[in-house]
PyMOL Python script that loads the backbone (N, CA, C, O; Angstrom):
from pymol import cmd

cmd.read_pdbstr("""\
ATOM      1  N   MET A   1       0.427   1.432-370.217  1.00  0.00           N
ATOM      2  CA  MET A   1      -0.813   2.006-370.693  1.00  0.00           C
ATOM      3  C   MET A   1      -1.302   3.055-369.701  1.00  0.00           C
ATOM      4  O   MET A   1      -1.352   2.803-368.497  1.00  0.00           O
ATOM      5  N   ASN A   2      -1.656   4.208-370.198  1.00  0.00           N
ATOM      6  CA  ASN A   2      -2.113   5.296-369.356  1.00  0.00           C
ATOM      7  C   ASN A   2      -3.616   5.158-369.091  1.00  0.00           C
ATOM      8  O   ASN A   2      -4.419   5.134-370.024  1.00  0.00           O
ATOM      9  N   LYS A   3      -3.980   5.070-367.832  1.00  0.00           N
ATOM     10  CA  LYS A   3      -5.385   4.914-367.475  1.00  0.00           C
ATOM     11  C   LYS A   3      -6.051   6.286-367.489  1.00  0.00           C
ATOM     12  O   LYS A   3      -5.605   7.207-366.805  1.00  0.00           O
ATOM     13  N   ARG A   4      -7.098   6.415-368.254  1.00  0.00           N
ATOM     14  CA  ARG A   4      -7.847   7.662-368.335  1.00  0.00           C
ATOM     15  C   ARG A   4      -8.940   7.657-367.271  1.00  0.00           C
ATOM     16  O   ARG A   4      -9.853   6.832-367.313  1.00  0.00           O
ATOM     17  N   TRP A   5      -8.842   8.575-366.327  1.00  0.00           N
ATOM     18  CA  TRP A   5      -9.826   8.661-365.266  1.00  0.00           C
ATOM     19  C   TRP A   5     -10.977   9.564-365.706  1.00  0.00           C
ATOM     20  O   TRP A   5     -10.763  10.633-366.278  1.00  0.00           O
ATOM     21  N   THR A   6     -12.181   9.123-365.432  1.00  0.00           N
ATOM     22  CA  THR A   6     -13.377   9.936-365.639  1.00  0.00           C
ATOM     23  C   THR A   6     -13.994  10.167-364.260  1.00  0.00           C
ATOM     24  O   THR A   6     -13.625   9.504-363.291  1.00  0.00           O
ATOM     25  N   ILE A   7     -14.925  11.098-364.177  1.00  0.00           N
ATOM     26  CA  ILE A   7     -15.555  11.366-362.881  1.00  0.00           C
ATOM     27  C   ILE A   7     -16.265  10.112-362.362  1.00  0.00           C
ATOM     28  O   ILE A   7     -16.293   9.875-361.154  1.00  0.00           O
ATOM     29  N   ASP A   8     -16.835   9.311-363.259  1.00  0.00           N
ATOM     30  CA  ASP A   8     -17.513   8.081-362.830  1.00  0.00           C
ATOM     31  C   ASP A   8     -16.527   7.047-362.291  1.00  0.00           C
ATOM     32  O   ASP A   8     -16.809   6.375-361.298  1.00  0.00           O
ATOM     33  N   LYS A   9     -15.373   6.918-362.943  1.00  0.00           N
ATOM     34  CA  LYS A   9     -14.348   5.979-362.464  1.00  0.00           C
ATOM     35  C   LYS A   9     -13.773   6.441-361.124  1.00  0.00           C
ATOM     36  O   LYS A   9     -13.487   5.619-360.254  1.00  0.00           O
ATOM     37  N   ILE A  10     -13.604   7.746-360.960  1.00  0.00           N
ATOM     38  CA  ILE A  10     -13.101   8.281-359.691  1.00  0.00           C
ATOM     39  C   ILE A  10     -14.116   8.043-358.584  1.00  0.00           C
ATOM     40  O   ILE A  10     -13.746   7.672-357.470  1.00  0.00           O
ATOM     41  N   ARG A  11     -15.394   8.253-358.881  1.00  0.00           N
ATOM     42  CA  ARG A  11     -16.456   8.020-357.891  1.00  0.00           C
ATOM     43  C   ARG A  11     -16.463   6.549-357.468  1.00  0.00           C
ATOM     44  O   ARG A  11     -16.578   6.242-356.281  1.00  0.00           O
ATOM     45  N   GLU A  12     -16.340   5.651-358.431  1.00  0.00           N
ATOM     46  CA  GLU A  12     -16.307   4.217-358.140  1.00  0.00           C
ATOM     47  C   GLU A  12     -15.082   3.860-357.295  1.00  0.00           C
ATOM     48  O   GLU A  12     -15.195   3.102-356.332  1.00  0.00           O
ATOM     49  N   PHE A  13     -13.912   4.401-357.650  1.00  0.00           N
ATOM     50  CA  PHE A  13     -12.687   4.164-356.886  1.00  0.00           C
ATOM     51  C   PHE A  13     -12.862   4.654-355.445  1.00  0.00           C
ATOM     52  O   PHE A  13     -12.480   3.964-354.500  1.00  0.00           O
ATOM     53  N   THR A  14     -13.442   5.849-355.283  1.00  0.00           N
ATOM     54  CA  THR A  14     -13.634   6.432-353.953  1.00  0.00           C
ATOM     55  C   THR A  14     -14.545   5.550-353.102  1.00  0.00           C
ATOM     56  O   THR A  14     -14.255   5.308-351.931  1.00  0.00           O
ATOM     57  N   GLU A  15     -15.633   5.075-353.679  1.00  0.00           N
ATOM     58  CA  GLU A  15     -16.574   4.228-352.939  1.00  0.00           C
ATOM     59  C   GLU A  15     -15.939   2.913-352.501  1.00  0.00           C
ATOM     60  O   GLU A  15     -16.226   2.418-351.410  1.00  0.00           O
ATOM     61  N   LYS A  16     -15.080   2.344-353.343  1.00  0.00           N
ATOM     62  CA  LYS A  16     -14.471   1.047-353.033  1.00  0.00           C
ATOM     63  C   LYS A  16     -13.260   1.156-352.107  1.00  0.00           C
ATOM     64  O   LYS A  16     -12.949   0.205-351.391  1.00  0.00           O
ATOM     65  N   ASN A  17     -12.568   2.310-352.110  1.00  0.00           N
ATOM     66  CA  ASN A  17     -11.267   2.396-351.436  1.00  0.00           C
ATOM     67  C   ASN A  17     -11.188   3.399-350.297  1.00  0.00           C
ATOM     68  O   ASN A  17     -10.106   3.624-349.756  1.00  0.00           O
ATOM     69  N   SER A  18     -12.303   4.005-349.920  1.00  0.00           N
ATOM     70  CA  SER A  18     -12.248   4.948-348.801  1.00  0.00           C
ATOM     71  C   SER A  18     -13.616   5.065-348.153  1.00  0.00           C
ATOM     72  O   SER A  18     -14.608   4.537-348.655  1.00  0.00           O
ATOM     73  N   THR A  19     -13.649   5.770-347.026  1.00  0.00           N
ATOM     74  CA  THR A  19     -14.912   6.044-346.350  1.00  0.00           C
ATOM     75  C   THR A  19     -15.431   7.431-346.720  1.00  0.00           C
ATOM     76  O   THR A  19     -16.494   7.840-346.253  1.00  0.00           O
ATOM     77  N   SER A  20     -14.694   8.150-347.549  1.00  0.00           N
ATOM     78  CA  SER A  20     -15.118   9.479-348.003  1.00  0.00           C
ATOM     79  C   SER A  20     -16.029   9.353-349.216  1.00  0.00           C
ATOM     80  O   SER A  20     -16.104   8.304-349.856  1.00  0.00           O
ATOM     81  N   LYS A  21     -16.722  10.455-349.515  1.00  0.00           N
ATOM     82  CA  LYS A  21     -17.645  10.470-350.652  1.00  0.00           C
ATOM     83  C   LYS A  21     -17.237  11.595-351.599  1.00  0.00           C
ATOM     84  O   LYS A  21     -16.937  12.705-351.159  1.00  0.00           O
ATOM     85  N   LEU A  22     -17.225  11.311-352.878  1.00  0.00           N
ATOM     86  CA  LEU A  22     -16.902  12.318-353.889  1.00  0.00           C
ATOM     87  C   LEU A  22     -18.117  13.207-354.120  1.00  0.00           C
ATOM     88  O   LEU A  22     -19.206  12.712-354.413  1.00  0.00           O
ATOM     89  N   LEU A  23     -17.929  14.535-353.988  1.00  0.00           N
ATOM     90  CA  LEU A  23     -19.012  15.490-354.208  1.00  0.00           C
ATOM     91  C   LEU A  23     -18.903  16.186-355.564  1.00  0.00           C
ATOM     92  O   LEU A  23     -19.907  16.655-356.100  1.00  0.00           O
ATOM     93  N   SER A  24     -17.695  16.256-356.119  1.00  0.00           N
ATOM     94  CA  SER A  24     -17.496  16.927-357.412  1.00  0.00           C
ATOM     95  C   SER A  24     -18.284  16.214-358.498  1.00  0.00           C
ATOM     96  O   SER A  24     -18.481  15.000-358.446  1.00  0.00           O
ATOM     97  N   LYS A  25     -18.733  16.989-359.486  1.00  0.00           N
ATOM     98  CA  LYS A  25     -19.532  16.446-360.592  1.00  0.00           C
ATOM     99  C   LYS A  25     -18.737  16.356-361.890  1.00  0.00           C
ATOM    100  O   LYS A  25     -19.163  15.681-362.828  1.00  0.00           O
ATOM    101  N   GLU A  26     -17.575  17.034-361.957  1.00  0.00           N
ATOM    102  CA  GLU A  26     -16.768  17.047-363.186  1.00  0.00           C
ATOM    103  C   GLU A  26     -15.304  16.824-362.843  1.00  0.00           C
ATOM    104  O   GLU A  26     -14.851  17.128-361.739  1.00  0.00           O
ATOM    105  N   TYR A  27     -14.576  16.286-363.812  1.00  0.00           N
ATOM    106  CA  TYR A  27     -13.132  16.072-363.658  1.00  0.00           C
ATOM    107  C   TYR A  27     -12.440  16.551-364.917  1.00  0.00           C
ATOM    108  O   TYR A  27     -12.757  16.107-366.020  1.00  0.00           O
ATOM    109  N   HIS A  28     -11.478  17.475-364.745  1.00  0.00           N
ATOM    110  CA  HIS A  28     -10.805  18.091-365.890  1.00  0.00           C
ATOM    111  C   HIS A  28      -9.315  17.791-365.947  1.00  0.00           C
ATOM    112  O   HIS A  28      -8.613  18.371-366.776  1.00  0.00           O
ATOM    113  N   GLY A  29      -8.814  16.916-365.106  1.00  0.00           N
ATOM    114  CA  GLY A  29      -7.406  16.568-365.178  1.00  0.00           C
ATOM    115  C   GLY A  29      -6.764  16.433-363.817  1.00  0.00           C
ATOM    116  O   GLY A  29      -7.348  16.801-362.798  1.00  0.00           O
ATOM    117  N   PHE A  30      -5.552  15.899-363.811  1.00  0.00           N
ATOM    118  CA  PHE A  30      -4.875  15.527-362.572  1.00  0.00           C
ATOM    119  C   PHE A  30      -4.571  16.692-361.644  1.00  0.00           C
ATOM    120  O   PHE A  30      -4.406  16.480-360.443  1.00  0.00           O
ATOM    121  N   SER A  31      -4.491  17.926-362.160  1.00  0.00           N
ATOM    122  CA  SER A  31      -4.153  19.056-361.296  1.00  0.00           C
ATOM    123  C   SER A  31      -5.385  19.702-360.654  1.00  0.00           C
ATOM    124  O   SER A  31      -5.250  20.587-359.809  1.00  0.00           O
ATOM    125  N   GLN A  32      -6.570  19.271-361.045  1.00  0.00           N
ATOM    126  CA  GLN A  32      -7.809  19.825-360.500  1.00  0.00           C
ATOM    127  C   GLN A  32      -8.071  19.275-359.105  1.00  0.00           C
ATOM    128  O   GLN A  32      -7.942  18.074-358.868  1.00  0.00           O
ATOM    129  N   LYS A  33      -8.440  20.164-358.184  1.00  0.00           N
ATOM    130  CA  LYS A  33      -8.846  19.706-356.859  1.00  0.00           C
ATOM    131  C   LYS A  33     -10.305  19.260-356.923  1.00  0.00           C
ATOM    132  O   LYS A  33     -11.156  19.934-357.503  1.00  0.00           O
ATOM    133  N   LEU A  34     -10.565  18.112-356.316  1.00  0.00           N
ATOM    134  CA  LEU A  34     -11.910  17.560-356.253  1.00  0.00           C
ATOM    135  C   LEU A  34     -12.454  17.746-354.840  1.00  0.00           C
ATOM    136  O   LEU A  34     -11.698  17.764-353.869  1.00  0.00           O
ATOM    137  N   LEU A  35     -13.761  17.882-354.738  1.00  0.00           N
ATOM    138  CA  LEU A  35     -14.410  18.066-353.441  1.00  0.00           C
ATOM    139  C   LEU A  35     -14.910  16.722-352.926  1.00  0.00           C
ATOM    140  O   LEU A  35     -15.627  15.999-353.618  1.00  0.00           O
ATOM    141  N   PHE A  36     -14.515  16.404-351.693  1.00  0.00           N
ATOM    142  CA  PHE A  36     -14.915  15.160-351.038  1.00  0.00           C
ATOM    143  C   PHE A  36     -15.594  15.485-349.717  1.00  0.00           C
ATOM    144  O   PHE A  36     -15.410  16.571-349.167  1.00  0.00           O
ATOM    145  N   LYS A  37     -16.375  14.545-349.212  1.00  0.00           N
ATOM    146  CA  LYS A  37     -16.953  14.650-347.872  1.00  0.00           C
ATOM    147  C   LYS A  37     -16.387  13.502-347.053  1.00  0.00           C
ATOM    148  O   LYS A  37     -16.534  12.333-347.408  1.00  0.00           O
ATOM    149  N   CYS A  38     -15.741  13.855-345.954  1.00  0.00           N
ATOM    150  CA  CYS A  38     -15.127  12.872-345.054  1.00  0.00           C
ATOM    151  C   CYS A  38     -16.229  12.172-344.250  1.00  0.00           C
ATOM    152  O   CYS A  38     -17.344  12.680-344.136  1.00  0.00           O
ATOM    153  N   GLU A  39     -15.903  11.006-343.699  1.00  0.00           N
ATOM    154  CA  GLU A  39     -16.873  10.277-342.890  1.00  0.00           C
ATOM    155  C   GLU A  39     -17.306  11.066-341.656  1.00  0.00           C
ATOM    156  O   GLU A  39     -18.380  10.812-341.111  1.00  0.00           O
ATOM    157  N   CYS A  40     -16.487  12.021-341.205  1.00  0.00           N
ATOM    158  CA  CYS A  40     -16.828  12.832-340.035  1.00  0.00           C
ATOM    159  C   CYS A  40     -17.792  13.968-340.392  1.00  0.00           C
ATOM    160  O   CYS A  40     -18.336  14.625-339.504  1.00  0.00           O
ATOM    161  N   GLY A  41     -18.004  14.200-341.696  1.00  0.00           N
ATOM    162  CA  GLY A  41     -18.926  15.249-342.134  1.00  0.00           C
ATOM    163  C   GLY A  41     -18.249  16.471-342.717  1.00  0.00           C
ATOM    164  O   GLY A  41     -18.911  17.307-343.332  1.00  0.00           O
ATOM    165  N   ASN A  42     -16.924  16.596-342.533  1.00  0.00           N
ATOM    166  CA  ASN A  42     -16.189  17.731-343.098  1.00  0.00           C
ATOM    167  C   ASN A  42     -16.008  17.568-344.598  1.00  0.00           C
ATOM    168  O   ASN A  42     -15.775  16.462-345.085  1.00  0.00           O
ATOM    169  N   ASN A  43     -16.113  18.664-345.326  1.00  0.00           N
ATOM    170  CA  ASN A  43     -15.765  18.671-346.747  1.00  0.00           C
ATOM    171  C   ASN A  43     -14.289  19.015-346.869  1.00  0.00           C
ATOM    172  O   ASN A  43     -13.763  19.799-346.079  1.00  0.00           O
ATOM    173  N   PHE A  44     -13.623  18.433-347.853  1.00  0.00           N
ATOM    174  CA  PHE A  44     -12.211  18.750-348.089  1.00  0.00           C
ATOM    175  C   PHE A  44     -11.909  18.621-349.568  1.00  0.00           C
ATOM    176  O   PHE A  44     -12.614  17.932-350.306  1.00  0.00           O
ATOM    177  N   GLU A  45     -10.840  19.301-349.991  1.00  0.00           N
ATOM    178  CA  GLU A  45     -10.417  19.273-351.385  1.00  0.00           C
ATOM    179  C   GLU A  45      -9.046  18.625-351.496  1.00  0.00           C
ATOM    180  O   GLU A  45      -8.140  18.918-350.715  1.00  0.00           O
ATOM    181  N   LYS A  46      -8.907  17.751-352.468  1.00  0.00           N
ATOM    182  CA  LYS A  46      -7.626  17.111-352.790  1.00  0.00           C
ATOM    183  C   LYS A  46      -7.611  16.864-354.288  1.00  0.00           C
ATOM    184  O   LYS A  46      -8.657  16.687-354.912  1.00  0.00           O
ATOM    185  N   THR A  47      -6.415  16.855-354.855  1.00  0.00           N
ATOM    186  CA  THR A  47      -6.303  16.383-356.233  1.00  0.00           C
ATOM    187  C   THR A  47      -6.486  14.870-356.192  1.00  0.00           C
ATOM    188  O   THR A  47      -6.223  14.237-355.169  1.00  0.00           O
ATOM    189  N   PHE A  48      -6.933  14.294-357.295  1.00  0.00           N
ATOM    190  CA  PHE A  48      -7.113  12.840-357.311  1.00  0.00           C
ATOM    191  C   PHE A  48      -5.773  12.131-357.164  1.00  0.00           C
ATOM    192  O   PHE A  48      -5.713  11.035-356.606  1.00  0.00           O
ATOM    193  N   THR A  49      -4.705  12.738-357.655  1.00  0.00           N
ATOM    194  CA  THR A  49      -3.374  12.144-357.503  1.00  0.00           C
ATOM    195  C   THR A  49      -3.043  11.960-356.024  1.00  0.00           C
ATOM    196  O   THR A  49      -2.591  10.888-355.622  1.00  0.00           O
ATOM    197  N   LYS A  50      -3.265  13.003-355.205  1.00  0.00           N
ATOM    198  CA  LYS A  50      -2.987  12.882-353.769  1.00  0.00           C
ATOM    199  C   LYS A  50      -3.920  11.861-353.117  1.00  0.00           C
ATOM    200  O   LYS A  50      -3.496  11.062-352.283  1.00  0.00           O
ATOM    201  N   PHE A  51      -5.182  11.899-353.504  1.00  0.00           N
ATOM    202  CA  PHE A  51      -6.165  10.965-352.947  1.00  0.00           C
ATOM    203  C   PHE A  51      -5.796   9.531-353.289  1.00  0.00           C
ATOM    204  O   PHE A  51      -5.865   8.646-352.437  1.00  0.00           O
ATOM    205  N   ASN A  52      -5.406   9.304-354.530  1.00  0.00           N
ATOM    206  CA  ASN A  52      -5.121   7.969-355.033  1.00  0.00           C
ATOM    207  C   ASN A  52      -3.720   7.495-354.644  1.00  0.00           C
ATOM    208  O   ASN A  52      -3.581   6.493-353.943  1.00  0.00           O
ATOM    209  N   LYS A  53      -2.697   8.194-355.086  1.00  0.00           N
ATOM    210  CA  LYS A  53      -1.310   7.733-354.932  1.00  0.00           C
ATOM    211  C   LYS A  53      -0.742   7.980-353.534  1.00  0.00           C
ATOM    212  O   LYS A  53       0.030   7.165-353.029  1.00  0.00           O
ATOM    213  N   ASN A  54      -1.120   9.104-352.900  1.00  0.00           N
ATOM    214  CA  ASN A  54      -0.556   9.449-351.598  1.00  0.00           C
ATOM    215  C   ASN A  54      -1.436   9.016-350.436  1.00  0.00           C
ATOM    216  O   ASN A  54      -1.124   9.282-349.275  1.00  0.00           O
ATOM    217  N   ASN A  55      -2.552   8.339-350.760  1.00  0.00           N
ATOM    218  CA  ASN A  55      -3.418   7.770-349.726  1.00  0.00           C
ATOM    219  C   ASN A  55      -3.976   8.827-348.778  1.00  0.00           C
ATOM    220  O   ASN A  55      -4.192   8.544-347.599  1.00  0.00           O
ATOM    221  N   GLN A  56      -4.215  10.049-349.279  1.00  0.00           N
ATOM    222  CA  GLN A  56      -4.789  11.118-348.465  1.00  0.00           C
ATOM    223  C   GLN A  56      -6.305  11.091-348.671  1.00  0.00           C
ATOM    224  O   GLN A  56      -6.842  11.865-349.464  1.00  0.00           O
ATOM    225  N   ARG A  57      -6.979  10.208-347.964  1.00  0.00           N
ATOM    226  CA  ARG A  57      -8.383   9.914-348.246  1.00  0.00           C
ATOM    227  C   ARG A  57      -9.343  10.398-347.177  1.00  0.00           C
ATOM    228  O   ARG A  57     -10.508  10.001-347.155  1.00  0.00           O
ATOM    229  N   LYS A  58      -8.850  11.268-346.277  1.00  0.00           N
ATOM    230  CA  LYS A  58      -9.706  11.850-345.237  1.00  0.00           C
ATOM    231  C   LYS A  58      -9.399  13.333-345.118  1.00  0.00           C
ATOM    232  O   LYS A  58      -8.426  13.823-345.691  1.00  0.00           O
ATOM    233  N   CYS A  59     -10.242  14.050-344.363  1.00  0.00           N
ATOM    234  CA  CYS A  59     -10.021  15.490-344.163  1.00  0.00           C
ATOM    235  C   CYS A  59      -8.792  15.708-343.274  1.00  0.00           C
ATOM    236  O   CYS A  59      -8.260  14.759-342.699  1.00  0.00           O
ATOM    237  N   ASP A  60      -8.349  16.955-343.166  1.00  0.00           N
ATOM    238  CA  ASP A  60      -7.152  17.268-342.379  1.00  0.00           C
ATOM    239  C   ASP A  60      -7.366  17.054-340.879  1.00  0.00           C
ATOM    240  O   ASP A  60      -6.391  16.935-340.136  1.00  0.00           O
ATOM    241  N   VAL A  61      -8.614  17.004-340.421  1.00  0.00           N
ATOM    242  CA  VAL A  61      -8.891  16.742-339.008  1.00  0.00           C
ATOM    243  C   VAL A  61      -8.690  15.256-338.706  1.00  0.00           C
ATOM    244  O   VAL A  61      -8.047  14.897-337.719  1.00  0.00           O
ATOM    245  N   CYS A  62      -9.243  14.399-339.562  1.00  0.00           N
ATOM    246  CA  CYS A  62      -9.147  12.942-339.366  1.00  0.00           C
ATOM    247  C   CYS A  62      -7.784  12.379-339.761  1.00  0.00           C
ATOM    248  O   CYS A  62      -7.328  11.384-339.196  1.00  0.00           O
ATOM    249  N   GLN A  63      -7.136  13.022-340.734  1.00  0.00           N
ATOM    250  CA  GLN A  63      -5.829  12.579-341.226  1.00  0.00           C
ATOM    251  C   GLN A  63      -4.956  13.830-341.383  1.00  0.00           C
ATOM    252  O   GLN A  63      -4.833  14.368-342.483  1.00  0.00           O
ATOM    253  N   PRO A  64      -4.350  14.293-340.281  1.00  0.00           N
ATOM    254  CA  PRO A  64      -3.558  15.520-340.342  1.00  0.00           C
ATOM    255  C   PRO A  64      -2.433  15.421-341.370  1.00  0.00           C
ATOM    256  O   PRO A  64      -1.869  14.346-341.577  1.00  0.00           O
ATOM    257  N   PRO A  65      -2.104  16.554-342.021  1.00  0.00           N
ATOM    258  CA  PRO A  65      -0.995  16.546-342.989  1.00  0.00           C
ATOM    259  C   PRO A  65       0.306  16.127-342.319  1.00  0.00           C
ATOM    260  O   PRO A  65       0.540  16.417-341.146  1.00  0.00           O
ATOM    261  N   LYS A  66       1.138  15.445-343.079  1.00  0.00           N
ATOM    262  CA  LYS A  66       2.439  15.013-342.546  1.00  0.00           C
ATOM    263  C   LYS A  66       3.358  16.213-342.433  1.00  0.00           C
ATOM    264  O   LYS A  66       3.241  17.185-343.180  1.00  0.00           O
ATOM    265  N   GLU A  67       4.285  16.121-341.473  1.00  0.00           N
ATOM    266  CA  GLU A  67       5.298  17.173-341.307  1.00  0.00           C
ATOM    267  C   GLU A  67       6.182  17.199-342.551  1.00  0.00           C
ATOM    268  O   GLU A  67       6.523  16.146-343.090  1.00  0.00           O
ATOM    269  N   PRO A  68       6.554  18.387-343.010  1.00  0.00           N
ATOM    270  CA  PRO A  68       7.480  18.435-344.156  1.00  0.00           C
ATOM    271  C   PRO A  68       8.828  17.825-343.790  1.00  0.00           C
ATOM    272  O   PRO A  68       9.242  17.856-342.631  1.00  0.00           O
ATOM    273  N   ARG A  69       9.501  17.275-344.784  1.00  0.00           N
ATOM    274  CA  ARG A  69      10.821  16.680-344.535  1.00  0.00           C
ATOM    275  C   ARG A  69      11.796  17.746-344.062  1.00  0.00           C
ATOM    276  O   ARG A  69      11.802  18.869-344.567  1.00  0.00           O
ATOM    277  N   GLY A  70      12.602  17.387-343.107  1.00  0.00           N
ATOM    278  CA  GLY A  70      13.624  18.293-342.611  1.00  0.00           C
ATOM    279  C   GLY A  70      13.098  19.292-341.586  1.00  0.00           C
ATOM    280  O   GLY A  70      13.846  20.165-341.145  1.00  0.00           O
ATOM    281  N   ALA A  71      11.846  19.184-341.203  1.00  0.00           N
ATOM    282  CA  ALA A  71      11.279  20.124-340.229  1.00  0.00           C
ATOM    283  C   ALA A  71      11.489  19.628-338.821  1.00  0.00           C
ATOM    284  O   ALA A  71      11.078  20.288-337.867  1.00  0.00           O
TER     285      ALA A  71
END
""", "prot")
cmd.dss("prot")
cmd.show_as("cartoon", "prot")
cmd.util.cbc("prot")
cmd.orient("prot")
């Protein structure tokens, strides 16, 4: 069964599963970048897929991007 995410469900997921806060007011699909505020105060953008599935739940300062494979 395909779970349909709404902005309210994403906000609830963010509150329960991270220290970041969702700032975006609308959600138009998995490829849309959403605006979050990290616990350190920085704003950052991630798609919900990366936030949810790849566990990228903080800004690039608090959680630096991983090195690309083969680098």
